[in-house]
C-alpha atoms as a printed R data frame, in Angstrom:
    type eleno elety resid chain resno       x       y       z
1   ATOM     1    CA   MET     A     1 -26.656 -54.633 -20.784
2   ATOM     2    CA   PHE     A     2 -27.420 -58.009 -22.370
3   ATOM     3    CA   THR     A     3 -30.704 -58.262 -20.466
4   ATOM     4    CA   PHE     A     4 -31.725 -54.690 -21.289
5   ATOM     5    CA   GLY     A     5 -30.782 -55.204 -24.933
6   ATOM     6    CA   SER     A     6 -32.891 -58.384 -25.051
7   ATOM     7    CA   LEU     A     7 -35.865 -56.511 -23.603
8   ATOM     8    CA   LEU     A     8 -35.557 -53.761 -26.214
9   ATOM     9    CA   CYS     A     9 -35.223 -56.335 -29.016
10  ATOM    10    CA   GLY     A    10 -38.504 -57.869 -27.921
11  ATOM    11    CA   PHE     A    11 -40.229 -54.498 -28.241
12  ATOM    12    CA   ALA     A    12 -38.550 -53.535 -31.549
13  ATOM    13    CA   ALA     A    13 -41.061 -51.966 -33.944
14  ATOM    14    CA   ASN     A    14 -39.043 -52.460 -37.124
15  ATOM    15    CA   VAL     A    15 -35.908 -54.053 -38.540
16  ATOM    16    CA   ASN     A    16 -33.723 -50.974 -37.981
17  ATOM    17    CA   GLN     A    17 -34.619 -50.856 -34.293
18  ATOM    18    CA   LEU     A    18 -34.013 -54.582 -33.973
19  ATOM    19    CA   ILE     A    19 -30.535 -54.264 -35.480
20  ATOM    20    CA   ALA     A    20 -29.654 -51.357 -33.172
21  ATOM    21    CA   PHE     A    21 -30.895 -53.180 -30.072
22  ATOM    22    CA   ARG     A    22 -29.099 -56.355 -31.154
23  ATOM    23    CA   VAL     A    23 -25.863 -54.376 -31.190
24  ATOM    24    CA   LEU     A    24 -26.502 -53.366 -27.576
25  ATOM    25    CA   GLN     A    25 -27.313 -56.963 -26.702
26  ATOM    26    CA   ALA     A    26 -24.144 -58.163 -28.438
27  ATOM    27    CA   VAL     A    27 -21.963 -55.719 -26.481
28  ATOM    28    CA   GLY     A    28 -23.337 -57.125 -23.241
29  ATOM    29    CA   GLY     A    29 -22.941 -60.670 -24.502
30  ATOM    30    CA   SER     A    30 -19.307 -60.070 -25.432
31  ATOM    31    CA   MET     A    31 -18.638 -58.877 -21.887
32  ATOM    32    CA   LEU     A    32 -20.134 -62.088 -20.531
33  ATOM    33    CA   VAL     A    33 -18.048 -64.268 -22.842
34  ATOM    34    CA   SER     A    34 -14.793 -62.472 -22.017
35  ATOM    35    CA   ASN     A    35 -15.346 -62.450 -18.265
36  ATOM    36    CA   GLY     A    36 -16.582 -66.039 -18.110
37  ATOM    37    CA   THR     A    37 -13.138 -67.358 -19.002
38  ATOM    38    CA   ILE     A    38 -11.500 -65.011 -16.485
39  ATOM    39    CA   ILE     A    39 -13.794 -66.158 -13.680
40  ATOM    40    CA   VAL     A    40 -12.987 -69.815 -14.335
41  ATOM    41    CA   THR     A    41  -9.248 -69.082 -14.569
42  ATOM    42    CA   ASP     A    42  -9.262 -67.192 -11.272
43  ATOM    43    CA   ALA     A    43 -11.355 -69.805  -9.474
44  ATOM    44    CA   PHE     A    44  -9.263 -72.901 -10.215
45  ATOM    45    CA   LYS     A    45  -5.671 -73.964  -9.689
46  ATOM    46    CA   ARG     A    46  -3.504 -74.214 -12.762
47  ATOM    47    CA   ASN     A    47  -3.400 -78.029 -12.713
48  ATOM    48    CA   GLU     A    48  -7.227 -78.108 -12.640
49  ATOM    49    CA   LEU     A    49  -7.850 -75.365 -15.183
50  ATOM    50    CA   GLY     A    50  -8.243 -77.661 -18.185
51  ATOM    51    CA   LYS     A    51 -10.841 -79.735 -16.354
52  ATOM    52    CA   ALA     A    52 -12.740 -76.572 -15.398
53  ATOM    53    CA   MET     A    53 -12.643 -75.279 -18.971
54  ATOM    54    CA   GLY     A    54 -13.906 -78.681 -20.099
55  ATOM    55    CA   ILE     A    55 -16.920 -78.421 -17.813
56  ATOM    56    CA   LEU     A    56 -17.574 -74.904 -19.113
57  ATOM    57    CA   SER     A    57 -17.332 -76.256 -22.659
58  ATOM    58    CA   MET     A    58 -19.836 -79.002 -21.818
59  ATOM    59    CA   ILE     A    59 -22.303 -76.445 -20.436
60  ATOM    60    CA   MET     A    60 -21.941 -74.311 -23.550
61  ATOM    61    CA   ALA     A    61 -22.506 -77.403 -25.698
62  ATOM    62    CA   ALA     A    62 -25.719 -78.118 -23.791
63  ATOM    63    CA   ALA     A    63 -26.821 -74.543 -24.482
64  ATOM    64    CA   PHE     A    64 -25.841 -75.128 -28.109
65  ATOM    65    CA   VAL     A    65 -28.429 -77.936 -28.242
66  ATOM    66    CA   VAL     A    66 -31.181 -76.333 -26.182
67  ATOM    67    CA   GLY     A    67 -30.871 -72.826 -27.685
68  ATOM    68    CA   PRO     A    68 -31.735 -73.534 -31.341
69  ATOM    69    CA   ILE     A    69 -34.434 -76.058 -30.430
70  ATOM    70    CA   LEU     A    70 -36.043 -73.714 -27.913
71  ATOM    71    CA   GLY     A    71 -35.654 -70.834 -30.350
72  ATOM    72    CA   GLY     A    72 -37.356 -72.798 -33.108
73  ATOM    73    CA   PHE     A    73 -40.240 -73.683 -30.785
74  ATOM    74    CA   LEU     A    74 -40.665 -70.103 -29.543
75  ATOM    75    CA   THR     A    75 -40.591 -68.785 -33.106
76  ATOM    76    CA   LEU     A    76 -43.649 -70.900 -33.873
77  ATOM    77    CA   ILE     A    77 -45.471 -68.941 -31.139
78  ATOM    78    CA   ASP     A    78 -43.936 -65.461 -31.476
79  ATOM    79    CA   TRP     A    79 -40.383 -64.551 -32.482
80  ATOM    80    CA   ARG     A    80 -40.268 -61.869 -29.767
81  ATOM    81    CA   LEU     A    81 -40.254 -64.606 -27.124
82  ATOM    82    CA   ASN     A    82 -36.699 -65.456 -28.211
83  ATOM    83    CA   PHE     A    83 -35.654 -62.153 -26.624
84  ATOM    84    CA   PHE     A    84 -38.128 -61.894 -23.750
85  ATOM    85    CA   ILE     A    85 -37.014 -65.268 -22.378
86  ATOM    86    CA   ASN     A    86 -33.587 -63.754 -21.652
87  ATOM    87    CA   VAL     A    87 -35.019 -61.091 -19.339
88  ATOM    88    CA   PRO     A    88 -35.938 -63.137 -16.219
89  ATOM    89    CA   ILE     A    89 -32.814 -65.264 -16.629
90  ATOM    90    CA   GLY     A    90 -30.693 -62.130 -16.956
91  ATOM    91    CA   ILE     A    91 -32.193 -60.489 -13.867
92  ATOM    92    CA   VAL     A    92 -31.617 -63.566 -11.678
93  ATOM    93    CA   THR     A    93 -28.034 -64.117 -12.853
94  ATOM    94    CA   THR     A    94 -27.193 -60.413 -12.517
95  ATOM    95    CA   VAL     A    95 -28.289 -60.400  -8.873
96  ATOM    96    CA   TRP     A    96 -26.457 -63.671  -8.208
97  ATOM    97    CA   ALA     A    97 -23.246 -62.406  -9.822
98  ATOM    98    CA   HIS     A    98 -23.374 -59.170  -7.813
99  ATOM    99    CA   LEU     A    99 -23.738 -61.090  -4.555
100 ATOM   100    CA   LYS     A   100 -21.335 -63.983  -5.178
101 ATOM   101    CA   LEU     A   101 -18.534 -62.967  -7.542
102 ATOM   102    CA   LYS     A   102 -15.442 -61.298  -6.083
103 ATOM   103    CA   ASP     A   103 -12.154 -60.072  -7.539
104 ATOM   104    CA   VAL     A   104  -9.293 -62.377  -6.563
105 ATOM   105    CA   ALA     A   105  -6.419 -60.170  -7.733
106 ATOM   106    CA   GLU     A   106  -5.548 -56.559  -7.025
107 ATOM   107    CA   LEU     A   107  -6.340 -54.645 -10.181
108 ATOM   108    CA   PRO     A   108  -4.285 -51.687 -11.427
109 ATOM   109    CA   LYS     A   109  -5.553 -48.289 -10.306
110 ATOM   110    CA   GLY     A   110  -6.195 -45.333 -12.573
111 ATOM   111    CA   GLU     A   111  -6.289 -47.176 -15.899
112 ATOM   112    CA   LYS     A   112  -7.881 -45.064 -18.628
113 ATOM   113    CA   PHE     A   113  -9.994 -46.631 -21.323
114 ATOM   114    CA   ASP     A   114  -8.303 -46.543 -24.726
115 ATOM   115    CA   ILE     A   115 -10.997 -44.580 -26.584
116 ATOM   116    CA   LYS     A   116  -8.753 -43.652 -29.516
117 ATOM   117    CA   GLY     A   117  -7.733 -47.267 -29.988
118 ATOM   118    CA   MET     A   118 -11.340 -48.427 -29.770
119 ATOM   119    CA   VAL     A   119 -12.487 -45.970 -32.469
120 ATOM   120    CA   LEU     A   120  -9.655 -46.862 -34.841
121 ATOM   121    CA   PHE     A   121 -10.083 -50.578 -34.285
122 ATOM   122    CA   THR     A   122 -13.851 -50.412 -34.802
123 ATOM   123    CA   ILE     A   123 -13.435 -48.583 -38.109
124 ATOM   124    CA   ALA     A   124 -10.704 -50.970 -39.260
125 ATOM   125    CA   PHE     A   125 -12.716 -54.052 -38.344
126 ATOM   126    CA   ILE     A   126 -15.997 -52.884 -39.897
127 ATOM   127    CA   THR     A   127 -14.411 -51.777 -43.175
128 ATOM   128    CA   SER     A   128 -12.382 -54.984 -43.456
129 ATOM   129    CA   MET     A   129 -15.530 -57.069 -42.842
130 ATOM   130    CA   ILE     A   130 -17.358 -55.061 -45.514
131 ATOM   131    CA   TYR     A   131 -14.568 -55.822 -47.972
132 ATOM   132    CA   LEU     A   132 -14.417 -59.526 -47.128
133 ATOM   133    CA   THR     A   133 -18.195 -60.063 -47.183
134 ATOM   134    CA   ALA     A   134 -19.825 -57.605 -49.578
135 ATOM   135    CA   GLY     A   135 -16.753 -57.809 -51.789
136 ATOM   136    CA   PHE     A   136 -17.748 -61.265 -52.998
137 ATOM   137    CA   VAL     A   137 -21.065 -59.814 -54.189
138 ATOM   138    CA   LEU     A   138 -20.017 -56.400 -55.520
139 ATOM   139    CA   GLY     A   139 -16.567 -57.512 -56.648
140 ATOM   140    CA   LEU     A   140 -13.326 -57.305 -54.692
141 ATOM   141    CA   THR     A   141 -11.886 -54.847 -57.220
142 ATOM   142    CA   SER     A   142 -14.936 -52.563 -57.399
143 ATOM   143    CA   LEU     A   143 -14.395 -48.954 -56.319
144 ATOM   144    CA   PRO     A   144 -16.476 -49.107 -53.094
145 ATOM   145    CA   MET     A   145 -14.697 -52.279 -51.994
146 ATOM   146    CA   LEU     A   146 -11.251 -50.899 -52.775
147 ATOM   147    CA   LEU     A   147 -12.084 -47.783 -50.745
148 ATOM   148    CA   SER     A   148 -13.157 -50.011 -47.850
149 ATOM   149    CA   LEU     A   149  -9.877 -51.909 -48.105
150 ATOM   150    CA   VAL     A   150  -7.809 -48.709 -48.118
151 ATOM   151    CA   VAL     A   151  -9.658 -47.334 -45.081
152 ATOM   152    CA   ALA     A   152  -9.191 -50.657 -43.272
153 ATOM   153    CA   ILE     A   153  -5.444 -50.715 -43.921
154 ATOM   154    CA   ILE     A   154  -4.895 -47.079 -42.913
155 ATOM   155    CA   THR     A   155  -6.961 -47.272 -39.721
156 ATOM   156    CA   PHE     A   156  -5.451 -50.611 -38.711
157 ATOM   157    CA   ALA     A   157  -1.927 -49.222 -39.152
158 ATOM   158    CA   ALA     A   158  -2.923 -46.196 -37.060
159 ATOM   159    CA   PHE     A   159  -4.412 -48.527 -34.450
160 ATOM   160    CA   LEU     A   160  -1.166 -50.485 -34.123
161 ATOM   161    CA   ARG     A   161   0.781 -47.251 -33.734
162 ATOM   162    CA   VAL     A   162  -1.583 -46.012 -31.002
163 ATOM   163    CA   GLU     A   163  -1.459 -49.343 -29.157
164 ATOM   164    CA   LYS     A   164   2.342 -49.251 -29.043
165 ATOM   165    CA   GLN     A   165   2.363 -45.745 -27.587
166 ATOM   166    CA   THR     A   166  -0.528 -45.775 -25.105
167 ATOM   167    CA   THR     A   167  -0.004 -46.789 -21.485
168 ATOM   168    CA   TYR     A   168  -3.200 -48.829 -21.210
169 ATOM   169    CA   PRO     A   169  -3.851 -50.296 -24.676
170 ATOM   170    CA   LEU     A   170  -7.112 -51.820 -25.805
171 ATOM   171    CA   MET     A   171  -5.127 -54.720 -27.247
172 ATOM   172    CA   ASP     A   172  -1.888 -55.487 -25.422
173 ATOM   173    CA   LEU     A   173   0.480 -56.350 -28.264
174 ATOM   174    CA   ASN     A   174   3.132 -57.454 -25.769
175 ATOM   175    CA   LEU     A   175   1.055 -60.554 -25.079
176 ATOM   176    CA   PHE     A   176   1.926 -61.798 -28.553
177 ATOM   177    CA   LYS     A   177   5.534 -62.112 -27.383
178 ATOM   178    CA   ILE     A   178   4.365 -65.131 -25.370
179 ATOM   179    CA   LYS     A   179   4.729 -68.020 -27.816
180 ATOM   180    CA   ILE     A   180   1.945 -70.195 -26.419
181 ATOM   181    CA   PHE     A   181  -0.412 -67.214 -26.403
182 ATOM   182    CA   SER     A   182   0.348 -66.017 -29.937
183 ATOM   183    CA   TYR     A   183   0.387 -69.460 -31.566
184 ATOM   184    CA   GLY     A   184  -2.656 -70.544 -29.590
185 ATOM   185    CA   GLN     A   185  -4.577 -67.438 -30.651
186 ATOM   186    CA   LEU     A   186  -3.657 -67.953 -34.301
187 ATOM   187    CA   SER     A   187  -4.687 -71.615 -34.303
188 ATOM   188    CA   ALA     A   188  -7.960 -70.700 -32.564
189 ATOM   189    CA   LEU     A   189  -8.620 -67.944 -35.132
190 ATOM   190    CA   LEU     A   190  -8.043 -70.322 -38.037
191 ATOM   191    CA   ASN     A   191 -10.260 -72.932 -36.400
192 ATOM   192    CA   SER     A   192 -13.017 -70.339 -35.929
193 ATOM   193    CA   ILE     A   193 -12.785 -69.396 -39.601
194 ATOM   194    CA   ALA     A   194 -12.967 -73.080 -40.535
195 ATOM   195    CA   ARG     A   195 -15.839 -74.060 -38.198
196 ATOM   196    CA   GLY     A   196 -17.713 -70.802 -37.691
197 ATOM   197    CA   ALA     A   197 -20.228 -71.389 -40.463
198 ATOM   198    CA   VAL     A   198 -20.645 -75.162 -40.041
199 ATOM   199    CA   MET     A   199 -23.831 -74.964 -37.979
200 ATOM   200    CA   ILE     A   200 -25.584 -72.375 -40.159
201 ATOM   201    CA   LEU     A   201 -24.536 -74.218 -43.345
202 ATOM   202    CA   LEU     A   202 -26.102 -77.430 -42.083
203 ATOM   203    CA   ILE     A   203 -29.264 -75.617 -40.984
204 ATOM   204    CA   LEU     A   204 -29.521 -74.061 -44.457
205 ATOM   205    CA   PHE     A   205 -29.072 -77.518 -45.970
206 ATOM   206    CA   PHE     A   206 -31.792 -79.100 -43.847
207 ATOM   207    CA   GLN     A   207 -34.191 -76.188 -44.400
208 ATOM   208    CA   GLY     A   208 -33.292 -75.808 -48.087
209 ATOM   209    CA   PRO     A   209 -32.781 -79.002 -50.118
210 ATOM   210    CA   ARG     A   210 -34.286 -81.198 -47.367
211 ATOM   211    CA   GLY     A   211 -37.278 -78.890 -46.794
212 ATOM   212    CA   TYR     A   212 -37.491 -79.147 -42.982
213 ATOM   213    CA   ASP     A   213 -38.889 -76.372 -40.791
214 ATOM   214    CA   PRO     A   214 -36.520 -74.359 -38.515
215 ATOM   215    CA   LEU     A   215 -37.366 -76.434 -35.433
216 ATOM   216    CA   MET     A   216 -36.615 -79.782 -37.083
217 ATOM   217    CA   ALA     A   217 -33.473 -78.380 -38.726
218 ATOM   218    CA   SER     A   218 -32.239 -77.319 -35.283
219 ATOM   219    CA   ILE     A   219 -32.910 -80.795 -33.891
220 ATOM   220    CA   LEU     A   220 -31.046 -82.465 -36.748
221 ATOM   221    CA   ILE     A   221 -27.778 -80.661 -35.937
222 ATOM   222    CA   THR     A   222 -27.655 -81.969 -32.348
223 ATOM   223    CA   PRO     A   223 -24.710 -84.317 -33.153
224 ATOM   224    CA   LEU     A   224 -22.582 -81.157 -33.336
225 ATOM   225    CA   ALA     A   225 -23.375 -80.424 -29.695
226 ATOM   226    CA   ILE     A   226 -23.224 -84.032 -28.488
227 ATOM   227    CA   GLY     A   227 -19.610 -84.369 -29.616
228 ATOM   228    CA   LEU     A   228 -18.674 -81.138 -27.840
229 ATOM   229    CA   ALA     A   229 -20.455 -82.168 -24.651
230 ATOM   230    CA   ILE     A   230 -18.753 -85.568 -24.522
231 ATOM   231    CA   THR     A   231 -15.198 -84.533 -25.296
232 ATOM   232    CA   GLY     A   232 -15.135 -81.154 -23.542
233 ATOM   233    CA   PRO     A   233 -14.387 -82.526 -20.050
234 ATOM   234    CA   ILE     A   234 -12.162 -85.260 -21.516
235 ATOM   235    CA   GLY     A   235 -10.061 -82.749 -23.434
236 ATOM   236    CA   GLY     A   236  -9.742 -80.598 -20.333
237 ATOM   237    CA   VAL     A   237  -8.554 -83.445 -18.105
238 ATOM   238    CA   LEU     A   238  -6.093 -84.698 -20.730
239 ATOM   239    CA   SER     A   239  -4.639 -81.212 -21.211
240 ATOM   240    CA   ASP     A   240  -4.045 -80.916 -17.455
241 ATOM   241    CA   LYS     A   241  -2.034 -84.131 -17.628
242 ATOM   242    CA   TYR     A   242  -0.287 -83.960 -20.999
243 ATOM   243    CA   GLY     A   243  -0.345 -80.272 -21.947
244 ATOM   244    CA   SER     A   244  -2.353 -78.282 -24.452
245 ATOM   245    CA   ARG     A   245  -0.235 -78.703 -27.576
246 ATOM   246    CA   SER     A   246  -0.765 -82.404 -28.235
247 ATOM   247    CA   ILE     A   247  -4.442 -82.467 -27.241
248 ATOM   248    CA   SER     A   248  -5.331 -79.338 -29.239
249 ATOM   249    CA   THR     A   249  -3.476 -80.585 -32.312
250 ATOM   250    CA   VAL     A   250  -5.121 -84.014 -32.198
251 ATOM   251    CA   GLY     A   251  -8.484 -82.294 -31.804
252 ATOM   252    CA   LEU     A   252  -7.889 -80.206 -34.919
253 ATOM   253    CA   VAL     A   253  -6.908 -83.304 -36.919
254 ATOM   254    CA   ILE     A   254 -10.116 -85.091 -35.894
255 ATOM   255    CA   SER     A   255 -12.128 -81.967 -36.687
256 ATOM   256    CA   LEU     A   256 -10.532 -81.915 -40.152
257 ATOM   257    CA   VAL     A   257 -11.677 -85.499 -40.758
258 ATOM   258    CA   GLY     A   258 -15.243 -84.458 -39.945
259 ATOM   259    CA   LEU     A   259 -15.079 -81.469 -42.289
260 ATOM   260    CA   LEU     A   260 -13.738 -83.623 -45.122
261 ATOM   261    CA   GLY     A   261 -16.595 -86.042 -44.529
262 ATOM   262    CA   LEU     A   262 -19.180 -83.255 -44.704
263 ATOM   263    CA   ALA     A   263 -17.555 -82.052 -47.925
264 ATOM   264    CA   THR     A   264 -18.615 -85.327 -49.610
265 ATOM   265    CA   MET     A   265 -22.349 -84.887 -48.941
266 ATOM   266    CA   HIS     A   266 -25.013 -84.705 -51.643
267 ATOM   267    CA   TYR     A   267 -28.571 -83.371 -51.513
268 ATOM   268    CA   ASN     A   268 -29.867 -86.922 -50.842
269 ATOM   269    CA   THR     A   269 -27.140 -88.230 -48.518
270 ATOM   270    CA   PRO     A   270 -28.711 -90.347 -45.728
271 ATOM   271    CA   TYR     A   271 -28.992 -88.446 -42.461
272 ATOM   272    CA   TRP     A   272 -27.107 -91.019 -40.398
273 ATOM   273    CA   ILE     A   273 -23.995 -90.433 -42.514
274 ATOM   274    CA   LEU     A   274 -24.237 -86.684 -41.980
275 ATOM   275    CA   ALA     A   275 -24.760 -87.272 -38.249
276 ATOM   276    CA   VAL     A   276 -21.544 -89.312 -38.065
277 ATOM   277    CA   TRP     A   277 -19.513 -86.594 -39.775
278 ATOM   278    CA   MET     A   278 -21.085 -83.900 -37.593
279 ATOM   279    CA   PHE     A   279 -20.221 -85.884 -34.477
280 ATOM   280    CA   ILE     A   280 -16.620 -86.471 -35.582
281 ATOM   281    CA   ASN     A   281 -16.164 -82.787 -36.364
282 ATOM   282    CA   SER     A   282 -17.507 -81.657 -32.997
283 ATOM   283    CA   PHE     A   283 -15.637 -84.455 -31.207
284 ATOM   284    CA   GLY     A   284 -12.373 -82.967 -32.455
285 ATOM   285    CA   SER     A   285 -13.437 -79.433 -31.649
286 ATOM   286    CA   GLY     A   286 -14.356 -80.572 -28.147
287 ATOM   287    CA   LEU     A   287 -10.783 -81.721 -27.590
288 ATOM   288    CA   LEU     A   288  -9.520 -78.306 -28.709
289 ATOM   289    CA   GLN     A   289 -11.805 -75.952 -26.803
290 ATOM   290    CA   PRO     A   290 -10.791 -76.626 -23.160
291 ATOM   291    CA   PRO     A   291  -6.973 -76.865 -23.491
292 ATOM   292    CA   ASN     A   292  -6.546 -73.862 -25.761
293 ATOM   293    CA   PRO     A   293  -8.063 -71.156 -23.491
294 ATOM   294    CA   SER     A   294  -6.642 -72.757 -20.345
295 ATOM   295    CA   ALA     A   295  -3.119 -72.628 -21.813
296 ATOM   296    CA   LEU     A   296  -3.564 -69.052 -23.044
297 ATOM   297    CA   MET     A   297  -4.951 -67.721 -19.769
298 ATOM   298    CA   SER     A   298  -2.489 -69.561 -17.530
299 ATOM   299    CA   GLU     A   299   0.426 -67.859 -19.292
300 ATOM   300    CA   VAL     A   300  -0.906 -64.366 -18.485
301 ATOM   301    CA   SER     A   301  -0.684 -62.523 -15.161
302 ATOM   302    CA   PRO     A   302  -3.982 -62.017 -13.264
303 ATOM   303    CA   GLN     A   303  -3.819 -58.262 -13.926
304 ATOM   304    CA   ARG     A   304  -3.762 -58.800 -17.719
305 ATOM   305    CA   ARG     A   305  -6.279 -61.630 -17.951
306 ATOM   306    CA   GLY     A   306  -9.096 -59.231 -18.774
307 ATOM   307    CA   VAL     A   307  -7.281 -57.936 -21.849
308 ATOM   308    CA   ALA     A   308  -6.130 -61.442 -22.801
309 ATOM   309    CA   SER     A   309  -9.627 -62.888 -22.510
310 ATOM   310    CA   SER     A   310 -11.168 -60.065 -24.540
311 ATOM   311    CA   MET     A   311  -8.546 -60.601 -27.242
312 ATOM   312    CA   ARG     A   312  -9.314 -64.326 -27.288
313 ATOM   313    CA   ALA     A   313 -13.058 -63.657 -27.534
314 ATOM   314    CA   PHE     A   314 -12.494 -61.124 -30.318
315 ATOM   315    CA   PHE     A   315 -10.407 -63.464 -32.463
316 ATOM   316    CA   ASN     A   316 -12.965 -66.243 -32.032
317 ATOM   317    CA   SER     A   317 -15.838 -63.924 -32.970
318 ATOM   318    CA   ALA     A   318 -13.911 -62.394 -35.865
319 ATOM   319    CA   GLY     A   319 -13.166 -65.882 -37.149
320 ATOM   320    CA   MET     A   320 -16.844 -66.786 -37.104
321 ATOM   321    CA   VAL     A   321 -17.785 -63.590 -38.953
322 ATOM   322    CA   LEU     A   322 -15.103 -64.269 -41.557
323 ATOM   323    CA   SER     A   323 -16.275 -67.855 -41.875
324 ATOM   324    CA   MET     A   324 -19.829 -66.841 -42.709
325 ATOM   325    CA   GLY     A   325 -18.621 -64.001 -44.914
326 ATOM   326    CA   ILE     A   326 -16.617 -66.484 -46.967
327 ATOM   327    CA   ALA     A   327 -19.185 -69.297 -46.982
328 ATOM   328    CA   PHE     A   328 -22.325 -67.397 -47.990
329 ATOM   329    CA   PRO     A   329 -20.988 -66.054 -51.312
330 ATOM   330    CA   LEU     A   330 -20.044 -69.627 -52.272
331 ATOM   331    CA   ILE     A   331 -23.679 -70.637 -51.807
332 ATOM   332    CA   MET     A   332 -25.139 -67.522 -53.426
333 ATOM   333    CA   GLY     A   333 -23.059 -68.142 -56.519
334 ATOM   334    CA   THR     A   334 -24.667 -71.532 -57.160
335 ATOM   335    CA   VAL     A   335 -28.345 -70.580 -57.593
336 ATOM   336    CA   SER     A   336 -30.282 -67.441 -58.467
337 ATOM   337    CA   ILE     A   337 -31.867 -65.239 -55.811
338 ATOM   338    CA   THR     A   338 -35.329 -66.318 -57.002
339 ATOM   339    CA   GLU     A   339 -34.446 -70.004 -56.747
340 ATOM   340    CA   MET     A   340 -32.994 -69.515 -53.290
341 ATOM   341    CA   MET     A   341 -36.097 -67.681 -52.060
342 ATOM   342    CA   ASP     A   342 -38.365 -70.371 -53.525
343 ATOM   343    CA   MET     A   343 -36.298 -73.057 -51.837
344 ATOM   344    CA   PHE     A   344 -36.990 -71.655 -48.372
345 ATOM   345    CA   VAL     A   345 -40.529 -70.341 -48.995
346 ATOM   346    CA   VAL     A   346 -42.009 -73.069 -51.181
347 ATOM   347    CA   GLY     A   347 -39.810 -75.882 -49.878
348 ATOM   348    CA   GLY     A   348 -36.518 -77.233 -51.143
349 ATOM   349    CA   ALA     A   349 -37.827 -80.778 -51.545
350 ATOM   350    CA   SER     A   350 -40.218 -79.560 -54.269
351 ATOM   351    CA   MET     A   351 -37.483 -77.769 -56.220
352 ATOM   352    CA   PRO     A   352 -35.856 -79.328 -59.307
353 ATOM   353    CA   VAL     A   353 -33.077 -81.785 -58.516
354 ATOM   354    CA   ALA     A   354 -30.582 -79.613 -60.399
355 ATOM   355    CA   VAL     A   355 -31.287 -76.691 -58.051
356 ATOM   356    CA   GLN     A   356 -30.971 -78.897 -54.973
357 ATOM   357    CA   GLU     A   357 -27.669 -80.287 -56.246
358 ATOM   358    CA   ALA     A   358 -26.335 -76.820 -57.072
359 ATOM   359    CA   PHE     A   359 -27.255 -75.413 -53.663
360 ATOM   360    CA   THR     A   360 -25.718 -78.411 -51.896
361 ATOM   361    CA   GLY     A   361 -22.630 -77.992 -54.066
362 ATOM   362    CA   GLY     A   362 -22.142 -74.493 -52.690
363 ATOM   363    CA   ILE     A   363 -22.339 -75.858 -49.148
364 ATOM   364    CA   THR     A   364 -19.841 -78.637 -49.849
365 ATOM   365    CA   GLY     A   365 -17.559 -76.073 -51.464
366 ATOM   366    CA   ALA     A   366 -17.619 -74.137 -48.196
367 ATOM   367    CA   PHE     A   367 -16.746 -77.320 -46.290
368 ATOM   368    CA   ILE     A   368 -13.820 -77.970 -48.636
369 ATOM   369    CA   LEU     A   369 -12.516 -74.460 -48.023
370 ATOM   370    CA   SER     A   370 -12.954 -74.977 -44.270
371 ATOM   371    CA   SER     A   371 -10.887 -78.155 -44.532
372 ATOM   372    CA   VAL     A   372  -8.106 -76.290 -46.318
373 ATOM   373    CA   ILE     A   373  -8.076 -73.585 -43.613
374 ATOM   374    CA   THR     A   374  -7.858 -76.228 -40.867
375 ATOM   375    CA   VAL     A   375  -4.520 -77.525 -42.192
376 ATOM   376    CA   PRO     A   376  -2.472 -74.419 -41.208
377 ATOM   377    CA   ALA     A   377  -4.374 -74.387 -37.900
378 ATOM   378    CA   ILE     A   378  -2.987 -77.864 -37.203
379 ATOM   379    CA   ILE     A   379   0.550 -76.791 -38.120
380 ATOM   380    CA   VAL     A   380   0.424 -73.660 -35.954
381 ATOM   381    CA   SER     A   381  -1.004 -75.609 -33.018
382 ATOM   382    CA   ALA     A   382   1.801 -78.163 -33.225
383 ATOM   383    CA   MET     A   383   4.398 -75.350 -33.176
384 ATOM   384    CA   ARG     A   384   3.029 -73.546 -30.112
385 ATOM   385    CA   GLY     A   385   5.477 -74.957 -27.585
386 ATOM   386    CA   THR     A   386   4.669 -76.561 -24.261
387 ATOM   387    CA   GLU     A   387   3.623 -75.031 -20.960
388 ATOM   388    CA   ASP     A   388   4.994 -76.052 -17.565
389 ATOM   389    CA   LEU     A   389   2.681 -78.671 -16.102
390 ATOM   390    CA   ILE     A   390   1.981 -78.621 -12.375
391 ATOM   391    CA   LYS     A   391   1.303 -82.083 -11.014
């Protein structure tokens, strides 16, 4: 589905088609993300799971570096190549997965897909995102936004009722009775809200006030990926030995230090200072990423890992959407639409200093808010409890 969606995106004739095909691509991508964690969990022993998740985190960090740089280069040639490049890779990996991957646990028979729950949840999620994103532009108390909020509340309440009654729920609420799972999910959600917009905010800064092209802006954020790549395996190994609570909590504290550092930046802050704060932020996040999913997945039976992994992926994705939905209005409120367009079309370096300072102020405001959100994430992570370690 991801490969087919990428192919269609490459042939899109207009923006509406591109959006529709991107939805198809995203559905396939979400399946890959959810099942990737399950595959790693099934393939490794519990006392090696953190290490395995760390390696997975390192690979994703490498993709984090290569992806934007390659994307920026391909865009200089033809933006459609960003989608076409996925097609041969997708075909090869699809064939490989079909030949090599096997189920390691006996799955329940006769499970029916929770269509009613999916419809209700989709409506609730979309309307809540509309309220939390467009609401900052149109006004949170405007009639359209209030209607969106009411629809979100009603459909979400109906969704919870359906999930409690159905035999095979889309979201297994019983999993939240597991303390490590529920607290781990909440801390991960808060961390996603805090860090979800960091990369795009920095890219906007380098392309806006600094005036770099997309390719150079992508290269300049590599410290974010380097920190993840270095500490991913380390965090995984340490969590296997000492448990997820302490390592995840320390990682969040270090990540907070990096966010606070980024919140002090100005439009003319030397790059090396920004690179240090980016590295510290991703260093802390790298300590968090392996132990958190390994602890969550190890507490769930093999038969429920699919649901658990999809829930984990959803909360992470929802956190990132919320993060950008909160951050962008803070930036848009600092300069006019005309000034913002001129900054990216004409070049931010040629804009008046007052405009550069105002735009950067919106970005630092977003980093301050991210820092505030990280504090409860630290508290929740420290309260999660400890799992049984197998030596």
